[in-house]
C-alpha positions as CSV (number, residue, x, y, z in Angstrom):
1,M,0.0,0.0,0.0
2,T,1.3,3.5,-0.9
3,P,2.3,5.6,2.2
4,G,-0.5,7.9,3.2
5,T,-3.3,5.8,1.6
6,R,-5.6,3.2,2.8
7,D,-7.3,0.2,1.2
8,L,-10.8,1.6,0.6
9,L,-12.5,-1.2,-1.4
10,S,-11.2,-4.8,-1.1
11,A,-12.0,-8.3,-2.2
12,R,-10.6,-11.4,-0.4
13,Q,-10.7,-14.9,-1.8
14,L,-13.7,-13.8,-3.9
15,H,-15.7,-16.4,-5.8
16,V,-18.7,-16.0,-8.1
17,T,-20.2,-19.1,-9.5
18,F,-23.1,-19.4,-12.0
19,P,-25.1,-22.6,-11.7
20,G,-25.2,-24.7,-14.8
21,R,-28.4,-25.5,-16.5
22,G,-29.6,-28.7,-18.1
23,G,-27.0,-30.8,-16.3
24,R,-24.1,-28.6,-17.3
25,P,-21.4,-27.9,-14.7
26,D,-21.2,-24.6,-12.8
27,A,-19.3,-21.7,-14.5
28,K,-16.7,-19.9,-12.5
29,G,-17.0,-16.2,-13.3
30,V,-14.6,-15.2,-10.5
31,D,-12.4,-17.9,-9.1
32,G,-10.5,-16.7,-6.1
33,V,-9.5,-13.0,-6.3
34,D,-7.7,-10.7,-3.8
35,L,-7.8,-7.1,-4.9
36,D,-7.5,-3.7,-3.2
37,V,-8.5,-0.3,-4.5
38,E,-6.6,2.3,-2.5
39,S,-7.9,5.7,-1.5
40,G,-7.2,8.4,-4.2
41,E,-5.9,6.0,-6.8
42,I,-7.0,4.9,-10.3
43,L,-6.7,1.1,-10.7
44,A,-7.2,-0.4,-14.1
45,L,-8.7,-3.9,-14.3
46,V,-7.6,-5.3,-17.7
47,G,-8.4,-8.4,-19.6
48,E,-10.1,-9.9,-22.7
49,S,-13.9,-10.1,-23.0
50,G,-15.1,-13.0,-20.9
51,C,-12.3,-13.0,-18.5
52,G,-14.5,-12.2,-15.5
53,K,-13.6,-8.5,-15.0
54,T,-17.2,-7.2,-15.3
55,T,-18.5,-9.9,-12.9
56,L,-15.7,-8.9,-10.5
57,A,-16.8,-5.3,-10.8
58,R,-20.4,-6.1,-10.2
59,S,-19.4,-8.0,-7.1
60,L,-17.5,-5.0,-5.8
61,L,-20.5,-2.9,-6.4
62,G,-22.8,-5.2,-4.5
63,L,-24.8,-6.1,-7.6
64,E,-23.6,-9.7,-7.6
65,K,-23.5,-11.6,-4.3
66,P,-20.3,-13.8,-4.1
67,S,-20.6,-17.5,-3.7
68,G,-17.5,-17.4,-1.5
69,G,-15.1,-14.9,0.0
70,E,-16.0,-11.3,0.9
71,V,-16.1,-7.7,-0.2
72,S,-15.1,-5.0,2.3
73,Y,-15.4,-1.3,2.3
74,D,-13.1,0.8,4.5
75,G,-12.4,-2.3,6.6
76,S,-16.0,-3.5,7.1
77,S,-17.5,-6.5,5.3
78,L,-20.3,-5.7,2.9
79,A,-23.7,-6.8,4.1
80,Y,-26.4,-7.6,1.6
81,D,-29.5,-6.4,3.3
82,T,-31.4,-3.5,1.5
83,R,-30.5,-0.8,4.0
84,S,-26.7,-1.7,4.0
85,L,-26.6,-1.9,0.2
86,R,-28.3,1.5,-0.2
87,S,-25.8,3.2,2.1
88,Y,-22.9,1.4,0.4
89,R,-24.0,2.3,-3.1
90,R,-24.0,6.0,-2.2
91,R,-20.2,5.6,-1.5
92,V,-19.4,3.3,-4.5
93,Q,-21.0,4.5,-7.7
94,L,-21.1,2.9,-11.2
95,V,-20.4,4.7,-14.5
96,M,-21.7,2.5,-17.3
97,Q,-20.1,1.8,-20.6
98,D,-22.9,3.1,-22.9
99,P,-24.3,6.5,-21.8
100,S,-27.2,6.2,-24.2
101,G,-28.3,3.0,-22.4
102,A,-27.6,4.5,-19.0
103,L,-29.8,7.6,-19.4
104,N,-33.5,7.5,-19.6
105,P,-34.5,9.1,-22.9
106,R,-37.6,10.6,-21.3
107,H,-35.6,12.3,-18.5
108,S,-34.0,15.7,-18.8
109,V,-30.4,16.2,-17.8
110,Y,-31.6,17.7,-14.5
111,E,-33.8,14.8,-13.7
112,S,-31.1,12.3,-14.6
113,V,-28.6,13.9,-12.2
114,A,-31.2,14.5,-9.5
115,E,-32.4,10.9,-9.5
116,G,-29.6,9.6,-7.2
117,L,-30.0,12.6,-4.9
118,R,-33.6,11.6,-4.4
119,I,-33.0,7.9,-4.0
120,H,-30.4,8.5,-1.3
121,R,-32.2,11.5,0.2
122,V,-29.0,13.5,0.1
123,V,-30.6,16.9,0.6
124,D,-32.4,15.8,3.7
125,A,-29.2,14.2,5.1
126,K,-27.3,17.4,4.5
127,R,-30.0,19.6,6.1
128,T,-30.1,17.3,9.1
129,A,-26.3,17.8,9.4
130,G,-26.8,21.6,9.4
131,E,-25.9,22.3,5.8
132,Q,-28.4,24.4,4.0
133,V,-28.4,23.3,0.4
134,T,-30.9,22.8,-2.4
135,E,-31.3,20.0,-4.9
136,T,-30.7,22.5,-7.7
137,E,-27.4,23.5,-6.1
138,L,-26.2,19.9,-5.9
139,V,-27.2,19.1,-9.5
140,S,-25.4,22.3,-10.7
141,R,-22.3,21.4,-8.7
142,A,-22.2,17.8,-10.1
143,L,-22.6,19.0,-13.7
144,S,-19.9,21.6,-13.2
145,Q,-17.5,19.0,-11.8
146,A,-18.2,16.8,-14.8
147,G,-17.3,19.6,-17.1
148,L,-20.7,20.7,-18.3
149,R,-20.7,24.5,-17.8
150,P,-22.7,26.6,-17.3
151,P,-24.7,23.8,-15.8
152,E,-28.1,25.6,-16.1
153,R,-27.7,25.5,-19.9
154,F,-28.1,21.7,-19.8
155,F,-30.9,21.3,-17.3
156,L,-33.7,21.0,-19.8
157,N,-31.8,19.1,-22.5
158,Y,-32.6,15.5,-23.2
159,P,-30.1,12.7,-24.0
160,H,-30.8,12.8,-27.8
161,E,-29.9,16.5,-27.9
162,L,-26.4,15.9,-26.5
163,S,-23.2,14.6,-28.0
164,G,-21.7,11.2,-26.9
165,G,-19.1,12.9,-24.8
166,Q,-21.8,15.2,-23.1
167,R,-24.0,12.1,-22.4
168,Q,-21.1,10.4,-20.7
169,R,-20.4,13.6,-18.6
170,V,-24.1,13.5,-17.5
171,V,-23.7,9.9,-16.4
172,I,-20.5,10.9,-14.5
173,A,-22.4,13.9,-13.0
174,G,-25.1,11.6,-11.8
175,A,-22.5,9.5,-9.9
176,L,-20.8,12.6,-8.5
177,A,-24.0,14.1,-7.2
178,V,-24.2,11.7,-4.3
179,E,-20.6,12.4,-3.3
180,P,-19.1,8.9,-3.6
181,E,-15.6,7.9,-2.5
182,V,-15.2,5.3,-5.3
183,I,-16.3,5.2,-8.9
184,V,-16.4,2.0,-10.9
185,A,-16.1,2.9,-14.6
186,D,-16.9,0.0,-16.9
187,E,-15.3,0.6,-20.3
188,P,-16.0,4.4,-19.8
189,V,-14.8,5.5,-23.3
190,S,-15.3,2.5,-25.5
191,S,-18.4,3.8,-27.1
192,L,-17.0,7.3,-27.7
193,D,-15.1,8.8,-30.7
194,A,-11.4,8.8,-30.4
195,S,-11.4,12.6,-30.3
196,I,-13.5,12.6,-27.1
197,R,-11.9,9.7,-25.2
198,G,-9.0,11.8,-24.1
199,E,-11.3,14.4,-22.6
200,I,-13.2,11.8,-20.5
201,L,-9.9,10.2,-19.3
202,A,-8.6,13.7,-18.4
203,L,-11.8,14.3,-16.5
204,L,-11.3,11.1,-14.4
205,L,-7.8,12.2,-13.6
206,K,-9.0,15.6,-12.6
207,L,-11.7,14.1,-10.3
208,R,-9.0,11.9,-8.7
209,D,-6.7,14.9,-8.1
210,E,-9.3,17.5,-7.0
211,L,-11.9,15.3,-5.1
212,G,-9.6,12.5,-3.9
213,L,-11.8,9.9,-5.7
214,S,-10.8,6.4,-6.1
215,V,-11.5,5.0,-9.6
216,L,-11.7,1.4,-10.7
217,V,-11.5,1.4,-14.5
218,V,-12.6,-1.9,-16.1
219,T,-11.2,-2.1,-19.6
220,H,-9.8,-4.5,-22.3
221,D,-7.4,-1.7,-23.4
222,L,-3.9,-1.6,-21.9
223,G,-3.3,1.6,-23.9
224,L,-6.1,3.3,-21.9
225,A,-4.5,2.0,-18.6
226,W,-1.2,3.4,-19.8
227,N,-2.7,6.9,-20.0
228,I,-4.7,7.0,-16.8
229,A,-3.9,4.2,-14.2
230,D,-1.7,4.3,-11.1
231,R,-1.8,0.5,-10.9
232,I,-2.9,-2.3,-13.2
233,A,-4.4,-5.7,-12.4
234,V,-4.5,-8.1,-15.3
235,M,-7.3,-10.7,-15.2
236,Y,-7.6,-14.0,-17.1
237,L,-10.3,-16.7,-16.7
238,G,-11.6,-15.6,-13.3
239,R,-8.3,-14.7,-11.6
240,I,-5.8,-11.9,-11.3
241,V,-2.6,-13.0,-13.1
242,E,-0.5,-9.9,-12.7
243,V,-0.7,-6.7,-10.6
244,G,1.6,-3.8,-10.0
245,T,2.2,-0.2,-10.7
246,T,1.5,0.9,-14.2
247,E,5.2,1.6,-14.8
248,E,6.2,-1.8,-13.5
249,V,3.6,-3.8,-15.4
250,L,4.0,-2.0,-18.7
251,S,7.8,-1.6,-18.7
252,S,8.5,-5.1,-17.3
253,P,5.6,-7.5,-17.7
254,R,6.1,-10.7,-15.9
255,H,3.2,-12.8,-17.2
256,P,3.1,-14.1,-20.8
257,Y,-0.6,-13.1,-21.0
258,T,0.3,-9.5,-20.1
259,R,3.1,-9.5,-22.7
260,A,0.6,-10.6,-25.3
261,L,-1.8,-7.9,-24.4
262,L,0.9,-5.3,-24.5
263,S,2.3,-6.5,-27.8
264,V,-0.8,-5.1,-29.7
265,V,-0.8,-1.7,-28.0
266,P,0.2,0.9,-30.6
267,E,2.0,3.1,-28.1
268,I,4.3,0.3,-27.2
269,D,6.7,-0.8,-29.9
270,Q,9.4,-2.7,-27.9
271,I,7.5,-6.0,-27.9
272,E,7.0,-8.0,-31.1
273,P,3.4,-8.8,-31.8
274,I,2.3,-12.0,-30.0
275,V,-0.5,-14.1,-31.4
276,L,-2.4,-16.2,-28.9
277,H,-3.7,-19.4,-30.4
278,G,-7.1,-20.8,-29.5
279,E,-10.0,-19.3,-27.5
280,T,-10.3,-18.5,-23.8
281,P,-11.1,-21.9,-22.2
282,D,-14.7,-22.7,-21.1
283,P,-15.2,-21.5,-17.5
284,T,-17.1,-24.6,-16.7
285,R,-13.9,-26.7,-17.5
286,M,-10.9,-24.9,-16.0
287,P,-7.6,-26.3,-17.4
288,S,-5.4,-28.1,-15.0
289,G,-2.3,-26.4,-13.7
290,C,-1.9,-22.8,-14.9
291,R,-5.2,-21.9,-16.6
292,F,-3.3,-20.0,-19.2
293,H,-1.1,-22.9,-20.3
294,P,-3.2,-24.0,-23.3
295,R,-2.5,-20.7,-25.0
296,C,0.9,-19.8,-23.4
297,P,3.6,-18.8,-25.8
298,A,6.3,-19.8,-23.3
299,L,4.9,-23.3,-23.2
300,L,4.4,-23.6,-27.0
301,D,7.8,-22.3,-28.0
302,G,9.7,-24.5,-25.6
303,T,10.7,-21.8,-23.1
304,A,8.9,-23.5,-20.2
305,A,10.6,-26.9,-21.1
306,E,14.0,-25.3,-21.1
307,A,13.3,-23.8,-17.7
308,G,12.3,-27.2,-16.4
309,I,8.8,-26.1,-15.4
310,E,6.6,-27.5,-18.2
311,A,5.1,-30.1,-15.9
312,D,4.3,-27.5,-13.3
313,C,2.6,-25.3,-16.0
314,T,0.3,-28.2,-17.1
315,S,-0.5,-29.9,-13.8
316,R,0.4,-27.7,-10.7
317,Q,-2.2,-25.2,-9.7
318,L,-1.0,-21.7,-9.0
319,P,-1.9,-20.0,-5.7
320,V,-4.2,-16.9,-5.7
321,L,-2.1,-13.7,-5.8
322,T,-2.3,-12.0,-2.4
323,A,-3.3,-8.4,-2.3
324,G,-0.4,-6.1,-1.7
325,G,1.6,-3.2,-3.1
326,D,4.4,-5.1,-4.9
327,H,4.7,-6.3,-8.5
328,R,3.5,-9.9,-8.7
329,A,2.5,-12.4,-11.3
330,A,0.9,-15.9,-11.2
331,C,3.4,-17.7,-13.4
332,W,5.7,-20.7,-12.9
333,L,8.6,-19.3,-14.8
334,P,11.6,-18.9,-12.4
335,G,11.6,-15.8,-10.3
336,R,8.1,-14.8,-11.6
337,L,5.9,-15.7,-8.7
């Protein structure tokens, strides 16, 4: 953990299993994950589609109840009763991938941002605490923080009247209105034009710096993580396979899967393109040993055999990476675990 910070949102030995249907075995969406989101940091959770990162994010949001392990917030385990979840979701807010789908087309910008304030009764809580504030003031402040200025200009607009970037800013404003400590952003710029992506990423950095927000960015794009994240956690088939600071992970990747992801990032040219053969394995039938071994270039090109760890790769199960601040990878290559 970085000096002066604290682990704000954590998962310990987290499992999420989806029951099989028609006699099929259960699918392991998240299969033993330890992860910490520190106060005031941007953590990028990176991996291919289907690796479990969205399921993990939903569990951290309290939207998916784990089948094992626990989620904790500021040192306290998350409870799943209605009252506890309502309080928790004011502190941990979601920014969805598609702003067009996240916004009700029949609600004005004002109504969209005010909705969370009303659900969580923020104005009443502030007045009880002695702070005299109106709903309009809180909506205006949130829109301003999200970069929509002057805010009053947008009050009566509807989603179809806004650009894609403006709609995403409205979604972010809706999250900011309830004054959360953590934002979970699921592919926050994937639906936006390239010219707008940089603006939204810069906004997230600004919110981290000015408001002290913690941000968990869920993405398949290591290039995005390069530009925004303080730390990176790489996920494959339900588990974290590498974690460390952005500089450590991107300049010296320790896991073959991370190297493969990095090799196709245009900003990074020191790694030759690596083609992964085959598809991600079925989560109902996890491979023995290292779950990446059926696609691992180090196993296929003989590197693992030369290192004398080929049998470990194919038959010896790797332990779950513990949560911590150092650079770690789940790999049997010597000196890599």
